[in-house]
RONUVO-965658 format. One record per residue (C-alpha): x, y, z. Coordinates in steps of 0.2 Angstrom, whole numbers, padded with zeros to 4 digits, always signed. Example, Ala and Ser with C-alpha at 12.3 -4.5 7.8 and 13.67 -1.06 7.14 Angstrom:
REM RONUVO-965658
+0062-0022+0039
+0068-0005+0036
REM end
This chain:
REM RONUVO-965658
+0374+0499+0411
+0378+0517+0416
+0388+0529+0405
+0402+0528+0417
+0402+0508+0416
+0403+0510+0397
+0418+0521+0398
+0427+0510+0411
+0424+0495+0400
+0430+0503+0384
+0445+0510+0394
+0449+0492+0399
+0447+0485+0381
+0458+0499+0374
+0472+0502+0386
+0482+0513+0373
+0468+0526+0375
+0467+0537+0391
+0451+0537+0400
+0449+0555+0395
+0450+0551+0377
+0437+0537+0379
+0426+0549+0389
+0427+0562+0375
+0423+0548+0361
+0408+0542+0371
+0402+0560+0374
+0405+0564+0355
+0395+0549+0350
+0380+0552+0360
+0381+0570+0357
+0380+0568+0338
+0365+0556+0340
+0356+0569+0350
+0360+0583+0338
+0354+0573+0323
+0338+0569+0332
+0335+0587+0337
+0337+0591+0319
+0324+0578+0314
+0336+0566+0306
+0336+0547+0308
+0352+0539+0315
+0355+0521+0309
+0369+0510+0315
+0369+0494+0305
+0366+0478+0315
+0362+0488+0331
+0347+0499+0328
+0339+0515+0322
+0336+0530+0332
+0322+0542+0327
+0309+0554+0334
+0290+0552+0333
+0277+0565+0337
+0265+0562+0351
+0248+0571+0350
+0242+0583+0363
+0230+0577+0375
+0221+0580+0391
+0230+0574+0406
+0226+0573+0425
+0236+0580+0439
+0237+0564+0450
+0239+0575+0466
+0224+0586+0464
+0214+0577+0450
+0214+0593+0440
+0213+0591+0421
+0227+0599+0412
+0232+0601+0394
+0247+0591+0388
+0254+0599+0372
+0260+0588+0358
+0279+0584+0358
+0292+0574+0349
+0300+0559+0358
+0315+0548+0354
+0312+0531+0348
+0324+0516+0346
+0321+0501+0335
+0333+0487+0337
+0341+0480+0321
+0340+0462+0316
+0357+0457+0321
+0354+0464+0339
+0337+0455+0340
+0345+0439+0334
+0358+0440+0348
+0345+0443+0361
+0335+0428+0355
+0347+0416+0348
+0335+0401+0349
+0322+0409+0338
+0333+0414+0324
+0329+0400+0312
REM end
């Protein structure tokens, strides 16, 4: 699902809100998650999942075009872990 698909679906579900309001709400939601991650915080949405960041160590990589070895610096990357209710919805037959 694309961001625009999400906005369209929410606008259909909530006809009393204008598409501009729905767009603002979606942008604010994702913006706050991104801001929290940049600050090193963890974002937990109960029943859905947890967004966090993890550090990847630096390593020696290789340029696939030239074969030259290059140094890849360490970096933080976002991580998402699905919550139990979301996992159960994805796998209903295995939730015993």
